[in-house]
C-alpha positions in Angstrom: -53.9 -44.4 -1.9 -53.7 -47.8 -3.3 -52.1 -48.4 -6.1 -54.1 -49.8 -9.0 -53.4 -53.7 -9.6 -51.9 -54.8 -12.6 -50.4 -57.9 -14.0 -51.6 -61.5 -13.3 -53.2 -60.8 -10.1 -55.5 -58.3 -11.4 -56.4 -60.0 -14.4 -57.2 -63.7 -12.3 -59.5 -61.2 -10.2 -61.2 -59.9 -13.1 -61.6 -63.2 -14.6 -63.5 -64.6 -11.4 -65.7 -61.6 -11.2 -69.3 -61.6 -13.2 -69.5 -58.5 -15.8 -72.8 -57.6 -14.4 -71.3 -57.0 -10.8 -68.4 -55.2 -12.5 -70.7 -52.9 -14.0 -72.9 -51.8 -11.1 -72.4 -54.1 -8.5 -76.1 -54.9 -8.3 -76.0 -58.6 -9.4 -78.3 -59.7 -12.1 -81.1 -57.2 -13.5 -83.9 -58.1 -15.8 -84.2 -56.8 -19.5 -87.0 -54.7 -18.1 -84.7 -53.0 -15.2 -81.9 -52.6 -17.6 -84.2 -50.7 -20.2 -85.3 -48.5 -17.4 -81.9 -47.5 -16.6 -81.0 -47.1 -20.3 -83.9 -44.4 -20.7 -82.3 -42.5 -17.7 -78.7 -42.5 -18.8 -78.1 -42.7 -22.7 -79.5 -40.4 -25.2 -82.6 -41.3 -27.3 -81.0 -41.3 -30.6 -81.8 -44.8 -31.0 -85.2 -44.9 -29.8 -86.0 -47.8 -27.1 -83.5 -51.0 -27.6 -85.5 -54.0 -28.7 -83.8 -55.9 -25.9 -81.0 -56.2 -23.8 -78.6 -58.8 -25.1 -75.9 -59.9 -22.6 -74.2 -63.0 -24.4 -73.6 -64.7 -28.1 -72.2 -67.6 -29.4 -72.1 -68.2 -33.1 -75.5 -67.1 -34.7 -77.3 -67.3 -31.4 -77.6 -64.3 -29.0 -79.4 -64.3 -25.5 -81.2 -61.8 -23.5 -81.2 -60.8 -20.1 -84.0 -62.5 -19.3 -82.2 -65.6 -20.6 -84.5 -65.9 -24.0 -82.5 -67.1 -27.0 -82.4 -65.7 -30.5 -81.3 -66.7 -34.0 -79.5 -63.7 -35.1 -80.3 -63.0 -38.9 -79.2 -59.1 -38.5 -75.5 -59.6 -37.6 -75.1 -56.4 -35.6 -75.9 -54.9 -39.1 -73.8 -57.1 -41.5 -71.2 -56.3 -39.0 -70.6 -59.8 -37.4 -69.3 -61.9 -40.0 -68.4 -64.8 -38.0 -70.8 -64.5 -35.5 -70.3 -64.1 -31.8 -67.7 -64.7 -29.7 -65.6 -66.4 -32.5 -62.9 -68.4 -30.5 -59.9 -67.6 -33.0 -61.0 -63.9 -33.1 -61.4 -63.3 -29.6 -58.1 -65.3 -28.8 -56.2 -63.0 -31.2 -57.7 -59.6 -30.0 -57.0 -60.7 -26.4 -53.4 -61.8 -27.3 -53.0 -58.5 -28.9 -54.4 -56.1 -26.3 -52.0 -58.1 -23.7 -49.3 -57.2 -26.0 -49.7 -53.7 -27.2 -53.0 -51.8 -27.6 -52.9 -48.3 -28.7 -49.7 -46.2 -30.0 -51.3 -43.3 -31.9 -50.5 -42.8 -35.6 -47.0 -41.1 -34.9 -46.0 -44.7 -35.0 -47.2 -47.8 -36.7 -47.3 -51.5 -35.8 -46.9 -54.9 -37.7 -50.4 -55.4 -37.7 -51.4 -52.4 -39.4 -49.0 -52.9 -42.1 -50.0 -56.5 -42.8 -53.6 -55.6 -42.8 -53.0 -53.0 -45.5 -51.0 -55.5 -47.6 -53.7 -58.1 -47.1 -56.4 -55.7 -48.3 -54.8 -54.7 -51.3 -53.9 -58.2 -52.2 -57.3 -59.4 -51.6 -59.2 -56.5 -54.0 -56.2 -57.0 -56.4 -55.2 -53.2 -56.3 -52.7 -52.1 -58.9 -49.5 -50.7 -58.4 -49.3 -47.6 -56.3 -52.6 -48.2 -54.2 -52.6 -47.4 -50.7 -54.9 -47.8 -47.4 -56.2 -45.4 -44.7 -57.6 -47.0 -41.6 -60.4 -45.5 -39.7 -62.8 -46.5 -36.8 -66.1 -47.0 -39.1 -67.8 -47.0 -42.2 -68.8 -43.2 -41.7 -65.3 -42.1 -41.1 -64.1 -44.1 -44.0 -66.4 -42.3 -46.3 -65.4 -39.0 -44.8 -61.9 -39.8 -45.8 -63.3 -40.5 -49.5 -65.2 -37.2 -49.3 -62.0 -35.3 -48.6 -60.4 -37.4 -51.3 -63.1 -36.4 -53.7 -62.7 -32.9 -52.6 -58.9 -33.1 -53.8 -59.6 -34.2 -57.0 -58.8 -31.2 -59.3 -57.6 -29.0 -56.4 -54.9 -26.3 -57.4 -51.7 -26.9 -56.6 -51.7 -24.5 -53.7 -54.4 -26.5 -52.1 -57.4 -24.5 -52.4 -60.2 -26.3 -54.2 -60.3 -26.0 -58.1 -63.1 -26.3 -60.6 -64.2 -29.5 -59.6 -66.9 -29.1 -57.0 -69.7 -31.2 -57.8 -70.3 -35.0 -55.9 -72.7 -37.2 -57.6 -74.8 -39.8 -55.3 -77.8 -41.9 -55.7 -81.5 -41.5 -54.5 -81.9 -44.3 -51.5 -78.1 -43.7 -50.8 -76.8 -44.3 -47.2 -73.4 -43.4 -46.7 -73.3 -42.3 -43.0 -74.2 -40.1 -40.3 -71.6 -37.7 -39.8 -71.7 -34.4 -42.1 -70.0 -35.3 -44.9 -71.3 -38.7 -45.1 -74.9 -37.5 -44.4 -74.5 -34.9 -47.3 -73.9 -38.2 -49.7 -77.0 -39.7 -47.8 -80.2 -39.1 -49.8 -83.1 -39.5 -47.0 -84.5 -36.4 -46.2 -85.4 -37.3 -42.4 -81.8 -37.9 -41.5 -80.5 -34.9 -43.5 -83.1 -31.9 -42.5 -82.4 -31.4 -39.0 -78.8 -30.8 -39.8 -78.8 -28.7 -43.0 -77.0 -26.7 -44.3 -75.0 -30.0 -44.9 -71.4 -29.7 -47.0 -72.2 -28.4 -50.3 -72.0 -29.5 -54.0 -73.5 -33.0 -53.5 -76.2 -33.9 -56.2 -78.6 -37.0 -55.8 -79.6 -38.4 -59.2 -82.3 -41.3 -60.2 -81.3 -44.7 -59.0 -79.9 -47.1 -61.6 -80.6 -44.5 -64.2 -77.5 -44.8 -66.9 -78.9 -42.1 -69.0 -79.4 -39.7 -65.8 -75.8 -40.8 -64.8 -74.2 -39.9 -68.1 -76.0 -36.5 -68.1 -74.8 -35.5 -64.7 -71.1 -36.1 -65.2 -69.0 -33.4 -66.8 -65.8 -31.5 -66.1 -67.2 -30.0 -62.9 -67.7 -33.5 -61.2 -65.1 -34.4 -58.7 -66.4 -37.9 -58.0 -69.3 -40.3 -58.0 -70.3 -42.4 -55.0 -72.3 -45.8 -55.8 -73.2 -48.4 -53.1 -73.4 -51.5 -55.4 -76.1 -52.7 -53.2 -78.2 -50.1 -51.0 -78.9 -51.7 -47.9 -80.9 -49.0 -46.3 -83.0 -48.8 -49.2 -84.1 -52.3 -49.0 -81.5 -54.1 -50.4 -81.6 -52.7 -53.7 -78.8 -53.9 -56.3 -77.5 -51.6 -59.1 -78.8 -52.9 -62.3 -76.4 -55.0 -64.7 -74.1 -52.8 -66.6 -74.5 -49.6 -64.7 -71.1 -49.8 -62.8 -69.3 -50.0 -66.2 -71.1 -47.2 -67.7 -70.2 -45.2 -64.3 -66.4 -46.2 -64.9 -66.7 -45.1 -68.7 -68.2 -41.8 -67.6 -65.8 -40.7 -64.8 -63.0 -41.7 -66.8 -63.8 -39.5 -69.7 -64.8 -36.4 -67.1 -61.6 -37.1 -65.0 -63.9 -37.9 -62.2 -63.2 -40.4 -59.4 -65.6 -43.5 -59.0 -65.7 -44.3 -55.5 -67.6 -47.6 -54.4 -69.1 -47.7 -50.9 -68.5 -51.4 -49.9 -69.2 -50.9 -46.3 -71.7 -53.3 -46.0 -71.1 -55.4 -48.9 -68.0 -55.9 -48.9 -65.7 -58.9 -46.9 -67.8 -61.6 -48.1 -71.4 -60.4 -47.6 -72.1 -61.5 -51.1 -70.1 -64.4 -51.4 -67.1 -62.6 -52.6 -64.6 -60.3 -50.9 -66.3 -57.3 -53.0 -69.7 -57.2 -54.5 -68.2 -55.5 -57.3 -65.2 -57.8 -58.1 -66.7 -59.4 -61.0 -68.0 -56.2 -62.4 -65.1 -55.7 -64.8 -63.8 -52.4 -63.8 -61.3 -50.7 -61.3 -62.6 -48.3 -59.0 -60.5 -45.1 -58.0 -61.3 -45.8 -54.2 -63.2 -48.3 -52.3 -64.7 -48.0 -48.7 -64.7 -51.1 -46.3 -65.9 -51.2 -42.6 -68.7 -53.6 -41.0 -67.8 -57.0 -41.3 -63.8 -56.2 -41.6 -63.2 -56.3 -37.9 -65.6 -59.3 -37.3 -67.5 -57.1 -34.8 -64.5 -55.2 -33.7 -64.8 -51.2 -34.8 -62.5 -50.8 -38.0 -63.0 -49.0 -41.1 -60.8 -48.7 -44.4 -60.4 -46.4 -47.4 -58.5 -48.0 -50.3 -57.2 -45.9 -52.8 -56.3 -47.4 -56.2 -53.4 -46.3 -58.3 -50.6 -43.9 -57.5 -52.3 -40.8 -58.9 -55.6 -41.1 -56.6 -53.4 -42.2 -53.6 -51.5 -39.6 -53.8 -54.4 -37.0 -53.6 -54.4 -36.7 -49.8 -51.1 -35.3 -48.6 -49.4 -35.8 -45.1 -51.5 -33.6 -42.9 -54.8 -33.5 -44.7 -56.5 -36.2 -42.7 -56.0 -38.3 -39.7 -57.3 -40.1 -36.6 -56.1 -41.3 -33.4 -57.4 -44.3 -32.9 -57.5 -45.6 -36.8 -55.5 -48.6 -37.6 -54.3 -49.2 -34.0 -53.0 -52.7 -33.3 -55.8 -54.4 -31.7 -58.3 -53.4 -34.5 -56.0 -54.3 -37.5 -55.2 -57.7 -35.4 -59.2 -58.4 -35.2 -59.5 -57.7 -39.1 -56.7 -59.9 -39.7 -58.3 -62.7 -37.5 -61.5 -62.4 -39.5 -60.0 -62.4 -42.8 -57.6 -65.5 -42.1 -60.9 -67.3 -40.4 -62.9 -66.6 -43.5 -60.5 -67.9 -46.0 -59.2 -70.9 -43.9 -63.0 -71.9 -43.1 -64.2 -71.4 -46.7 -66.8 -69.2 -45.4 -67.3 -67.8 -48.8 -68.5 -71.1 -50.2 -71.0 -71.0 -47.2 -72.3 -67.5 -48.1 -73.2 -68.7 -51.7 -75.0 -72.1 -50.6 -76.8 -70.7 -47.7 -77.6 -67.5 -49.5 -79.1 -69.4 -52.4 -81.0 -71.7 -50.2 -82.6 -68.6 -48.0 -83.4 -66.7 -51.1 -85.0 -70.0 -52.9 -87.1 -70.4 -49.3 -87.9 -67.0 -48.8 -89.5 -66.9 -52.3 -91.8 -69.7 -51.8 -93.3 -68.0 -48.8 -96.9 -67.0 -49.2 -97.0 -63.4 -48.7 -93.6 -62.6 -49.7 -93.6 -60.6 -53.1 -90.1 -60.1 -54.1 -86.4 -61.2 -52.9 -83.5 -59.3 -53.6 -79.8 -59.3 -52.6 -76.8 -61.4 -53.0 -75.2 -64.0 -50.9 -76.4 -63.1 -47.2 -77.4 -59.5 -47.9 -81.0 -60.0 -48.4 -84.0 -58.0 -48.8 -87.6 -59.3 -49.2 -90.8 -57.4 -49.7 -94.4 -58.3 -48.3 -97.7 -58.1 -49.5 -98.6 -55.6 -46.7 -97.0 -52.8 -44.8 -96.4 -54.9 -41.9 -92.9 -55.1 -41.9 -92.1 -53.4 -38.3 -94.8 -55.6 -36.8 -92.8 -58.5 -38.6 -89.5 -57.4 -36.4 -91.5 -57.5 -33.4 -93.3 -60.8 -34.1 -89.9 -62.3 -35.1 -88.3 -61.1 -31.9 -91.1 -62.9 -29.9 -90.6 -66.0 -31.9 -86.8 -66.0 -31.1 -85.5 -64.3 -34.7 -83.7 -61.0 -35.2 -84.5 -59.3 -38.4 -84.7 -55.8 -39.4 -87.5 -53.5 -41.4 -85.8 -50.5 -43.5 -89.1 -50.1 -45.0 -93.1 -50.7 -44.2 -92.9 -53.5 -46.6 -89.4 -54.7 -46.5 -87.4 -57.2 -44.4 -83.4 -57.0 -44.4 -81.6 -60.1 -43.4 -77.8 -59.8 -43.1 -76.7 -62.7 -40.9 -73.3 -64.3 -39.7 -71.7 -65.4 -42.6 -71.2 -68.9 -40.9 -75.2 -69.1 -40.6 -75.7 -72.9 -41.5 -78.6 -74.5 -43.7 -80.0 -76.0 -40.6 -80.5 -72.5 -39.0 -81.8 -70.7 -42.0 -84.5 -73.9 -42.3 -85.8 -72.8 -38.8 -86.4 -69.1 -39.7 -88.1 -70.4 -43.3 -90.1 -72.8 -41.0 -91.3 -70.1 -38.7 -92.0 -67.3 -41.3 -95.5 -68.3 -42.2 -96.5 -68.0 -38.6 -94.4 -64.6 -38.0 -96.5 -63.0 -40.9 -99.8 -64.2 -39.8 -98.9 -62.8 -36.4 -97.9 -59.5 -38.0 -100.9 -59.1 -40.1 -103.2 -60.0 -37.1 -101.5 -57.2 -34.8 -102.1 -54.4 -37.4 
């Protein structure tokens, strides 16, 4: 038996081999051919993919048939620096060639450095800590466990705090604990019974929030902007009211910034100017610049000590490559003044959208934007947008969501704004 090739010779061989040939040895396939193969080999949980994408650069991607698209969704707010960012790519490659995975029986310099960096960026108080996961839903699962430990008895059994509060319209993920926090019935119903104790209260209603929080509540989970509900920001003053009510009752305030964090709104955290300190924050999506990573940040010594050794874990969480990718992403955002770009381009995009005939409302902050239409044509707008070379998303029948790379330029934004009226007309004609 031949030994597996290792070292520089194997590396040079791979570099000369087209990725498509490595995958199947059949050479180039059209988008239609790939989709046929997709339907016979992958579970249908995502439905039929809209396109087969093969390459990206910055805010542009290309499909298997060579068509170019301006990516205004960014992998659902994931590709913070666009596609194939040279610095992030080089750091990932270098780290993988140095040390790829060690498990959490060990640690690595990149894991420690990233935890320190996140605590510094979020102005975390003394005693704060970080737990690394692989995704947003896993970060929320860790936060769910954290909530269960609030008020637990010394022997580890659950105490009197058995209730967790989330909002109507909330989306916190698809795993069982995160799904219990998610409000959409279509996501929940096939998997009930879900973990108990979660109560959903009306969105943005301070009186309902204050009435729901008592000594039986372990935690309140809030998204500062509900992305899956159509980019719906919490009303002014809501977070302060939540902080006051949870503090008074001894409940945790946990902020889900999976979609809104890491510069998406033009700030490191969407909630950093809210004038509050939460008990915990979940992060993911843009944190790795496209590489899978999630994080739970616990603020203060008391909250950080709720989960003891052995009470949670993950094999891949915080591995050297993922944490190196996140460090590279954060460095690039800082050094390239990306947050300033988000503020400028976001304002330009929202102003331009508000002037388009057929757009009835524009919401959001930075480069997380939702806009409503005067007819239930949003899914048709997605299709017409693809045909015109733009990737957008429809979280509702009248709503389009934009979450492009944070490096989107005004010129690129202008091409979308110029094309949007024709896209809307095409969508309406298709109905």
